[in-house]
C-alpha positions in Angstrom: -11.2 12.6 11.9 -11.2 8.8 11.5 -11.0 9.6 7.2 -8.4 12.0 8.0 -5.9 9.7 10.2 -6.6 7.0 7.8 -5.8 10.0 5.1 -2.2 11.2 7.1 -1.4 7.4 7.6 -1.7 6.5 4.3 0.0 9.6 2.9 3.4 8.6 5.3 3.0 5.2 4.0 3.2 6.8 0.3 6.1 9.1 1.1 8.3 5.7 2.7 7.1 4.2 -0.1 8.3 7.3 -2.6 11.2 8.2 -1.1 12.2 4.1 -1.5 11.6 4.0 -4.9 13.9 6.8 -5.9 16.2 6.0 -2.8 16.1 8.9 -1.4 16.4 9.5 2.7 12.5 10.0 4.1 11.7 13.2 4.7 12.6 14.4 8.6 10.2 17.4 8.7 6.2 17.7 7.9 4.1 20.1 8.0 -0.1 19.3 8.1 -2.1 22.2 7.4 -6.0 21.7 9.0 -8.5 24.6 8.1 -11.3 24.9 10.1 -11.6 21.1 12.1 -14.8 21.9 13.9 -16.5 22.5 10.2 -20.2 20.5 10.5 -18.9 18.6 14.2 -20.8 17.7 17.2 -19.6 19.7 19.7 -18.4 16.7 21.4 -15.9 15.9 18.7 -15.1 19.5 18.5 -13.5 18.9 21.6 -11.9 15.6 20.6 -10.6 16.1 16.8 -7.0 17.7 17.6 -6.0 16.4 20.9 -7.4 12.6 19.5 -5.7 13.2 16.0 -2.4 14.6 17.5 -2.6 11.5 20.0 -2.9 8.8 17.4 0.3 10.2 15.2 2.3 10.3 18.4 1.9 7.0 18.8 2.8 5.6 15.0 6.6 7.0 16.9 5.8 4.2 20.2 6.9 1.2 17.5 11.2 0.3 17.8 11.5 0.7 13.8 8.7 3.6 13.6 9.4 6.7 10.7 10.0 9.3 13.5 9.6 13.3 11.0 9.9 16.1 13.1 5.5 17.0 12.6 4.4 20.7 12.3 0.8 21.2 13.2 -0.9 24.5 11.4 -4.8 24.7 12.2 -7.1 27.3 11.5 -10.1 27.3 13.8 -12.5 29.5 15.1 -14.0 27.3 17.4 -13.4 28.0 21.1 -14.2 24.1 22.2 -11.6 23.5 19.8 -9.1 25.6 21.3 -10.5 24.8 25.1 -9.8 21.4 23.5 -5.9 22.3 23.6 -5.0 23.5 27.2 -3.5 20.1 28.6 -1.4 20.0 24.9 -0.5 23.0 24.2 3.3 23.4 24.6 4.4 27.5 25.3 8.3 26.5 24.0 7.2 24.4 20.8 3.8 25.8 20.5 1.7 29.2 19.0 -1.6 31.3 19.2 -1.6 33.5 15.9 -5.2 36.0 15.4 -5.6 37.1 11.8 -7.6 40.8 12.7 -8.9 42.9 9.9 -7.7 45.6 10.6 -8.6 49.2 8.2 -9.2 46.7 5.4 -6.1 44.4 5.7 -4.8 41.5 7.6 -3.1 42.0 10.6 -1.0 39.2 11.7 -0.2 38.8 15.1 1.3 36.2 17.5 -0.8 36.9 20.9 0.2 35.6 24.2 -1.2 31.9 24.9 -2.9 30.9 28.6 -5.5 28.2 29.4 -8.8 30.1 29.8 -10.0 26.1 31.6 -13.8 27.0 30.0 -15.1 27.9 26.6 -16.7 30.7 27.5 -14.1 32.5 28.5 -12.6 32.1 25.1 -15.9 33.6 23.9 -14.7 36.6 25.9 -11.2 36.7 25.4 -9.5 38.8 22.9 -8.9 36.1 20.5 -12.6 35.7 19.5 -13.3 39.5 20.6 -17.1 38.6 21.7 -18.6 41.1 25.1 -20.4 38.3 25.6 -20.9 34.8 25.5 -24.8 35.0 24.9 -26.7 36.9 21.6 -26.0 39.6 20.6 -30.0 41.0 22.1 -29.0 39.7 25.2 -25.4 41.2 24.9 -27.2 44.2 24.3 -29.4 44.8 27.2 -26.8 43.6 29.3 -24.8 46.1 28.3 -28.5 48.8 28.7 -28.7 47.7 32.6 -24.6 48.0 32.9 -25.5 51.7 32.1 -28.3 52.3 34.2 -26.7 50.9 37.0 -23.7 53.0 37.3 -25.7 56.1 37.4 -26.3 57.8 39.8 -30.9 58.2 39.3 -32.0 56.2 36.5 -35.3 56.9 34.7 -38.1 54.4 36.6 -39.4 54.2 32.8 -35.5 53.4 31.6 -35.0 50.6 34.7 -38.5 48.6 33.3 -38.3 48.8 29.4 -34.2 47.1 30.3 -35.8 44.8 33.0 -39.2 43.7 30.6 -36.1 43.1 27.8 -34.1 41.0 30.5 -37.2 39.1 31.3 -37.8 38.0 27.8 -34.0 37.4 26.9 -32.8 35.5 30.1 -34.0 32.7 32.5 -35.0 33.8 35.9 -32.2 31.9 37.3 -29.4 33.7 35.4 -27.0 35.7 37.4 -26.7 38.6 35.9 -30.8 39.3 35.5 -30.5 38.0 39.2 -27.7 40.6 40.4 -29.2 43.1 38.7 -33.1 42.2 39.8 -31.2 43.0 43.4 -29.9 45.9 42.5 -33.0 47.4 40.6 -35.5 46.0 42.3 -37.0 49.1 44.6 -37.3 51.0 40.7 -38.6 47.9 38.9 -41.6 47.8 41.7 -42.3 51.6 41.8 
């Protein structure tokens, strides 16, 4: 993160020098492309990288003689922590959320409605990341099997016990999903 901040500061100062040398006005617009800033970062840093970078860049504009270009950031990410970190900074009048999806072998680009999810798990389970659960794939499958049995009028006790065994192996006892399941099915589990 520090290196990126230094690189941008150096780029801006080099731009100023080059414009002075060739007697051209400074650019009034700058586009900064960042691809997956979360790569190789600890989750603590994923939460702070973009807010810190934006704060550093916009603080350069605070000095009276500062070079104040319009700066546009285009950031590609697969990290729900990066998305959550931007909630307090995202402005619907100047910012946009674009999704890239693979549809029938073609890349589809759509602008999505941005709204605060407030929680990384909600980001994971949103249409942005398209996950049914914020758990492992095995837990997702077991929870789906449990939901199917809960929706049956008279599920077979052997199936209930089999799913209960899977849930016990995959979830901690205090997990809310497991607690609900056990409450609903305890008669069938113990039968």
